[in-house]
N, C-alpha and C positions, 0 to 999 in steps of 0.2 A: 415117072410121071403120076402114076396113080399112087405111089408111095409119098411122093411130094404133096399130092393133094390131102391125103389122108393126115399128113404132118401138119399143113396148115389149117386143116378143120380143127385139128385137135389143139392147135396153139390158140386157135379163136376161141374155142370154146373154154379154154383155160384163163383166157384174158376175161372173158364175159363173167366167169366165175369170180376171178378176183376183182372185178369193178363191183359185183354184187355184193361180194363180202365187206369189199371197203365201204361200199354205201350203207350197209347194214351197220358197219361200224361208226361210221359219222352220224347215222338216224340215231343209235343208241347213246350216242353222246350229247346229241341236241335233246332229246328226251331227259337224261340225266341232268343237263342244265336247267331244261323247263321246271323239272322238279325242284332242283335246289333253290330257282328262283321262286318258286310257289310256295316253297316252304320259308324262305325268308321274308315274304311278303305277307305276312300273317295279319299285318298290319296296315293302315294308311300311307303308302309312299306318295311323296309329292311330287316326286320324279317321273313316276310312272303314270303317262298321260291315259292309259287305258281305265284306269279306275281314279282319277282325279276329278273331285267335283265341279260342277260348271259354277258355283257361285263360290266367292270368296268368303262368304259368313261361315258357310259349312266345311270349307276347307280349314278357317282359322279353329273351329270348334272341335276338328278332328285332330288336327295338331294339338291342340290345349288337353284333350281326353288321353291322350299317349305321353305328355310330359306332365302332367299334372301329378302333384304330391298326395293328392286324394287317393287314398287306396282301393283297389278293384276298378276303377272307372275303366282302365285300359282294357281290360276284360269284356266290358260290355260292347266295346266299339271293335272288337277282334272280328276282323271280317270273314275268316276262314274257320273261325271256332263254331262247333255246334250251336244250332239256336237255343236248344235246350240249355248248354251250359250259360250262354250270353243272359237268357230271360233268369235263369236263376242267380246269376250276380247281381241283374239288376233288380231283381227282389231283394236280395240281401241287402244290397246298397239301399235301397230306400227304406226297409226295416230300420237299419240303423240311423238313417237321418229323422226318421219319424221318433226314434227314442231319443235321439238327442235334444230334438225340439220340445218334447215331453219333459225330458230330464233339466232342460236351460228353462223352461216356463216355471217348474216347480221352484228351481232356486231362485228366480226373479221374485216370486211370490213371497218365499221365505225372507228374501232382504228386505222387501217392503213391509214386511211385518214389523220391522225395527224391534225385534226382541232383545232385550238387555239383560246384562249382567252386572251385579255389584262386586266391585273389588274392596276388599278391607285391608289396609297398610296401616301397621303401627310403627310411629316413627318417635324417636326419644329425642329431644330437643336439649343442646346444652344451655339454652338460654330461652324462654318463653315469656311474649309480653305479657304484662298483667292487664286484666279485661278491665273494660270501662264498667263503671258502678254507679247505680242510680238507685236512692233512696228516697222514697215516698211518705210522706204523712198525711193521712187522711183528714185528721182534724187539726187545724193548723190555725184557724183565724180566732184571734184572742177578742172575747165579747168585751172585756174591761177596757179595751182602747177603742172602742166603736161608740159613736154617738148613735143617740136613739133613731134619728131618720136613716143612717145609713144601717142601723142594726135591723131593722125593719125589711129594709130593702135587700140586704144580704140573706136573712132568714129566708124569705119567700122565694129568692132566686135560686139559692141553694137548694130548694124542696123539690122533689119530683114532682108536683103537683101544687103550683102556687097559688095562694088565696088571691083572686083578682079583687074580690070586695075590699079586702084591708088593704090591698095596694092604693084602690080608687079613693078610698076615704082618706089615706094618709097623703097621697101626692096629688089627687086628681086627675082627671082624664087627660086635659090639654097637655099636661107635664109628662104622663106617661107615653101619649102618644107621638111626642115630639123628642123627648131625654134619649139622647144615648151614651150610657155610660161605660166607660172604660173598667168593665168587670176585673180585668186581670191585675189593673194596677191597683184597684179598690181593695182587693182581698190580698195582694202580698205586701201592701202597705200595712196592713193588721195581723200580718202572719208572724211567726217567730223568724228572726234572723239566722243565718246558718250557725254563728257560734252560740245561739242558744239552743239548737237541736246538736250539733256536733260539737262536746265538749272537747275533744281530743282525739289527734288523729296520727296512726305510726303506719309505716311501712318496713318490714324487714327491722324490727324495733326501734327503728329510728322517727323521730317526731317530724311532721311536715305541717305546712300551712293550711289550715282547714277552708281557708278562703279560695283555694283553687276549685272547689265546690263551685256550681253557679246553679241558680234556683230557676225553675220554671213551673208554670200551672199547667196540668194535665188532668186527663180523667181520672186521675189516682189521686190528685190533690197536689200539694207543694211538694215537687220534687227536686231534688239535689243530686246534681250528674258529677261526675269524676271521670275525666278522660284522661287515661294514664299513658305515660310515656316508658315506664319502668321495666325494664329486663329482669325477669325472675331467674336466679341461677339454681337457687336451692326450692325444695320443696316441703311442707310440712306445716304445721300450725304455728311453728316460730318465724315462720317468713312469709309474709303475707302481709294484709292489709288489717289492721285492728282499731276499730273507732268504737268511740263511748258516746253514745247518745241518749239524749234526754228527751223523753217523750213528752211528759207535760200536759196532757190532755184534759186537766181542769180547765174549766172556763172556756171552752173552745166549741165552735158550730161543727156540728157533724156533715160530714162531706160525705155524698154519695159517689160513687165514682162508676266449692266448687272442686273439680276434680278432674279428670281425662276431658280434654277438648274435642268435639265431633267436628269435623270439617266435612261437607257435603259438596260432591262436585255432580252436577246433572248435565246431560246433554241438551242443545237446543233443539227448537221444532226442525224437522218433523218427528224427533223422537220424543214420546211422551215420558216426563220425568217422575211426575207422582200420580200414578193409575190413571188417569184420563186427563190430566192436566199437563200444558207446557210448561217450561220456565222462561225466565226474561234473564238475559246476561247481562248482569249489573257490572261487569267490568268494562261495558260500553260506556261511553261518556253521558249520553241521554238518559242512563238508567244507574249513574254512579250511585246517588244517594237514595236509591229505591229500596223501601222496606214493604212489607205487606201491611203492616199498621199504618204507615202513612197513606198508603193506596186506598184503604178502606177509609180512612179520615177524609181524603178528599172527595171519594164517593160519596160520603156521608153528607159533606158540606154542598155538593152540587144537586145533590137529592132535596136538601132543604132548600136551597136558594131557587130551585124551580118552583116549588110550593109556596115559599114565603117572600122571595126576591131579597133577602137578605141573609147576611152571613153572622156565624156564632160571635157574640158580642165578647165570649171570653177569651177568644184567640186571638193574638197579635200576628201580622204577617200574612193574613188571608186576604187576598183583593176582593173588593166588593162592599156594598154599604153594611156596616152593621146593624142588626136588628134593635129597634126602640124597646124600650121596656114592654110596652102594650103587644107589639108584635110578638116578642119574645115568649110573653105568656099564652098570648093568642094561638100562636100559628106554630113558632119554633119547637116548643116544648112538644104538643101532640104529633108533629112532623117527625120529632127525633124518636119519640116512641113507634111509630109506623114504620120509621126505617127498618127496625129490628126484623121485621116481617118482609121486608123487600131486600134487604142486605145480597141477598144471592143474585142480584141482576148486576152487583158488581163484578166486573173483571178484575181480579188480582192475584194474577198466578203467583206462585213461590220463585225466589231467584234461584239462578243456577249454580251459584256459589253460596254455600252457607255454612256459617259457624255456629256451633250450639257447643255451651257448657252444661255438662250433667253435673247436677247439683247434688249435695246430701246437706241434710240439716240435722246438726246435733245441737241439743240446747240443755244446759245445765240452771239449775234454781240459786239466785243469790244467797248467800255469799259464795262465789267460786275462788279457786286459788289466785286469781288476778285482783280479787276485789280489795284487799288491803293494800295492793300498790296503787290502785286508781282512788281510793279513798285517802290516802297518805299524800299523794301528788296533789291533788286537787281540792283536798280537806271540804267536802263536801257537806260535812256537817248535817246530814239528814239521817232520820230514822231508818231502818232497815226496812221497814213497811215501806215507808215513801220510796227508797231506793227500788224496792221491788216491783213498785207498781210503774215507775216512771223511768227507771235507767235500763240501758240495754248495752252490753258489750259485745259488738258484732266482730266477729273473726272472719276474713276471706283469704282462703290460701289453697292452693293447689296442693292435691294429695301425691302427685307425680308430674313430672315432664312430659308424659307422654300424649302424643297427637294421635287420633284415630282418623285416617281419611277414608272415607267411603266416596268411591269413583265410580259413576256410572259409564259402562261402555258397551257399544254393540255386540251383541251374541254373534252376528253373522255380518262381517265388515265387507267393505267393497272389495279387499284383496283376497277375500276368501270365495269371493263368487268367481272373480277371475281365475283363481287357480282351480275351482270346480269345474268351469268352462274350458280351461285346458286341458284338464285331463278327460273330461267325456268327449271332447273333440279328437284329442290325440288316440284313445282307446277305442273309440268307434269307427271313426272314418281317417285316422292316421293325420289328421288335419293340424296346421300349425299356422301361426299369422302369416308366414309366408304362402300359404296355401290360397288364403284370401287375398293376398296382393297379387297371385298370378290369375285369380279371378277377376279381382279388378281391372288389371291388365288387358284382360280379354274383351272385359265390357268398353274399357275406355276407347281401343284401338277399332273396334267393331262401329260404335258410334262415329268415329270419327271417318270410317270407310263411308257409312250411311251420309254423313254430313258432306264429302266429296261428292257423292252422286248426286244428292240434291242440288248442290251448287253447278254441278256440269249439267243437269236438265234445266236449270235455270239459265244457263247459257246456250242451251239448244245443242248441247255436244252428248254424244251418246255415251252414257255412264260406263264405268268399268263394273265389271260383274265382282 
C-alpha cells in the first residue's frame, strides 16, 4: 500500500511537471506570436481595433501617409519607430519642401522676366520677290506752267513760314477765310508727268511700261511708286531694275519736306520686343496695313485737328474738314511745328514682323559704260554738262538671294519651367503628377465625408465619425 502510495504521488508530481512544461511552452509560443504581431504592426493597421483612430478623417490621413508616393512620409507616421528618428525624418522632409518652394519661386520669377534671345537664320532663296520702289522728287512744280495768282499761293503755302501780309494783299481776308483749296491736285497738275521724270524702265534687261508707276504727294514731294510682282531668279547688277531719270530742276519751286534682306520677327505682349517697347502683330486683320510712318501721320493729324479743328489740305483721304487758307497759315503751320516737340506722346509701337533691305550706294560720274547705250537709244542730243546736271541712271539689284531671319524667342519657355518643376519635385520629394492626384483624391473624399456629416446633422441623424 505504501509502495502504491509512493507511486501515485510520484506519478502526480510528474503530471504536474508535464503540465507546467506544456504551459510554459504555450506561453512562450504566445509571446513569440505577440512579438511577431508587434513587429508586423510597425505602421497603422486599420484591421486592428486597438490602434484604430476614432475619426474617419485621421484614418484616411494615416492610410494615405503609408501608401503615398511622396518619399519619407511613411517614416514619420511609423508608430513603433523611435521619436528621434521620426522627428529627424520630419525635419528632413520639411527642409526638402522649403527648398522646393524656394526653387520654384525662383524659376517662376525667371520665367516672368521674359528674357529673350535672337536666333539668326540665313536662307538662300531660289526666287526672290523684287521689292516695291518709290522715287521722290523734291522740286517738281514747274513755274512756267502756273499763272501769277496760283504762283503766289503755291510759293507761300510751300514755304515753312508763309507771308500772311502778301496773301492778304493778293486775295483779301474774306477769300482766305472761306476758300478751301485742293492743294494736292493744284500741285500735281503743275508737276512733271511720269514720262518726263522716268525716261526709260528695264527689269532683267527687258523694258517695261513706266506708267506702271503711280504718283502721290508726300512730305518728300512728288513720289512715284512701283509695286513689283517680279520674281528674281538671278542676282547682280545685270539682273535688276534700271531706270533712266530726268531730274530737270530748272524753273521749279523748292519743296521742303539693295543687298541681303533682313526679316525680323518679334514676340507679342507681354514680351518686350524693342528694348522697353511692345510690338504690334501686323498679321492681324485690324493691323494689316500698319506702319510706323502711317501711325505718326495719324497722330499728327489728330494733334492738329484738336488745335485747329481742320485737317491737312495737302492730303486726300483724310476724314474731316480741310483747313481754309487763313487757318492753314495761322493755325496749321504753327501746330505742325509744335508737334515736333510733342510727338513723344504718340503711341506708335513697331510691328512684330518687319522686313528691311540693307542698301549699299555706289555712284559713278557720267559718262559711264551705259551712257552711250542710253544716248543712242533715246537720242538725247544734250550736252555732257546738261546731262550730268539733270540725268540719273538708277540701278536697283540684289547682290545675293540670301534672306537673314532674325527671330526673337524666349530664353526660358513654358516647357522649360515644367521640366524644372518635375526635376526638382522628383529629386527632393520623389513626387510626380500622380502623387498630387493622390493628394487631391484625399482632399476630395474628406470633403465628401464632411458634406455627408453636415447633411446628417441637418436631418437630425447622428453623423458618422
